[in-house]
N, C-alpha and C positions, 0 to 999 in steps of 0.2 A: 504494499500499499503506500502511496506517497504521503510525505510528511505535510503538516499544515502549512508550512511556508512555501511549498512547491505549488504551483497553479495546475490543476488537472485539465488537461485538453478535453474539450466538450465534442470534438467532432472527429471523424476518421481522418479528414485532411489534415487537422492540427496535430493528430498523433503521428501521421506518417512524416509531416514536416519536422516534428520534435525528434524524429530518429534518424533524420538525414545526417550524413557526416560528408565533409567535403573530400573529392576524390583527389589523390595526390599523384603526381607524374612519377612514374616508376622507371628505372634503368635508363640506359642510354647516355648518362653523364660519365664524364671520365673519372675513374677511380671508384665509381659505384658499381657494385655487383648488382646485376638486374634482379628483378622479382621482388618478393615481399621481405621485409626485415624481420629478424627474431623478434618474437612477441607480438607481432602485428596479428590481431584476431578481430572477429566481427564484435565480440563482447568488449575489446578495449577502444572501439569506435574508430580505429584507424583504417578499417577497411569498410567501404560503404556496402550496405546489402541491397540486392535489387529491389525495385520498387514493388514488385509482387510480393516479396517476403515481408517488406515493411507493412504493406497494406494488410496482409494476412495477420501479422503481429498486432496491428493497431485494432482490427476488428475483434481479435481474440481479447485483447486488453479491454475493449468496451463492453464485450459480452460478460466477461469475468466481473467486471464492476457492476453491470445491471443485475446479474444473478446474485452477487453477493449482498446487494441491498435487499433483495426479496428471498434470501435463502431459508429463513425460518418459515416464512409461509409456503414456499415450494415443498419443503420436506414435509410440513403438516398436510398439505394437499396429497402428497404422494401416499402418505401413510393413511389417510382418510380413504383414498380411492383403493388401497390394498385391503383394508378392513371392510370395506362396504358401509352403507348407511341405512340403518334400521330405526324405524320410529313408529309410535302407536298413534293411533287415532280412535276417538270414541264419538258416539253421536251425543249431540247436545239436547236440550229440552225440546227444541224444534226439529230434530231429526237430521240436522246437519253434521257432517263429520268435521271434527275440531282435533288438533294436534293435542296430545297429552304427555306433559313432562314430569308432573309431580307422581313420584313413586306411590304415595297414598292413594291418590285418584286412579293410578294405574291398577293397584291391586283391588279397588272397588269395583272398577269396570270389568276387571277379569273375573271376577266373582259373580258378576251379574248374568253372564252367559254369552253365547257366541255371536248374538246380534248386537251387542253392546260394544264391540271393538272390531277393529281391523288393523293388521300389521302390514306395512309396505317396506320394501328394501331395495336397495341397489346392490347386487350381489358383489361380494369381494372379488377382486382382480387378481387371479393367480400369477400372471405374467408380471405385474408390478410388484406382488409380493416376492417373486422369484428374483426380480432384479434388485430388490432391496437386500435380500439375503445374500445374494451374489456378491454385492457390494461390501456387505459386512464380513462375510465369511470366505469369500473366493468362490469361484465356480466349482460345482461339483465335479469329481473326476469323470471323464468321458468314457463311454462303453469301450471295451477292448474285444477286438475281433480276433477269434482263435481258429486256426486252422487244424482241426482234428482229423488226421488221416486214417485212423483206425477206430472202428466202433467196438466197444466191449461186447463179447458174447458170452454166452453160457459155458463155452468150451475153454475159456481162459482160466488159468489157475490163480490163486490169491497173490502170488508172487508176480505174475504178468500184470494183473489189475494194479497192484501197488507201484509197480515200475510205471505204468502209463500215467496214474495219478500224479506220481512224484514228476514226470516230465511236464504234465500241464501246470502243475504249481510253479515249476521253474520259469515257465513261459510267463506266467501272470505276475510273478515277482521280479521277472528279469528286466 
């Protein structure tokens, strides 16, 4: 993040301009070995990046800034979508469906019978939940394709079956 005394550019063009570095003439001078000097890197600012790379970096910077301002809300929205949304509604005195949030009223309406309430929900999203868990714990191990060239039959001895099982386990652990 930028410190308070540094002005944060507001546009992509301003971000690209802020990353421009002057091009230096290289080589061709007497006594000068052509090419880059030791220590010249893009990070040091002595080598100019192509405009496409500067623009991409500026867009990424703007995107990160926008997302960071809304991060808490985005995480909450993703968790809500993963869990799904469920709520209770009950008929009021005039027969209209009204949302019920008070636990005591919920218990009362539930005890009245099936015509007194209805539940509606947005189903939990398994793909979003999987994405959250993958980000927290890493992706699950992928399946392993095995090539089993022989099929055990009743004519194999216990030692032969044990040999084949050992070979399969070696492939799995290998």
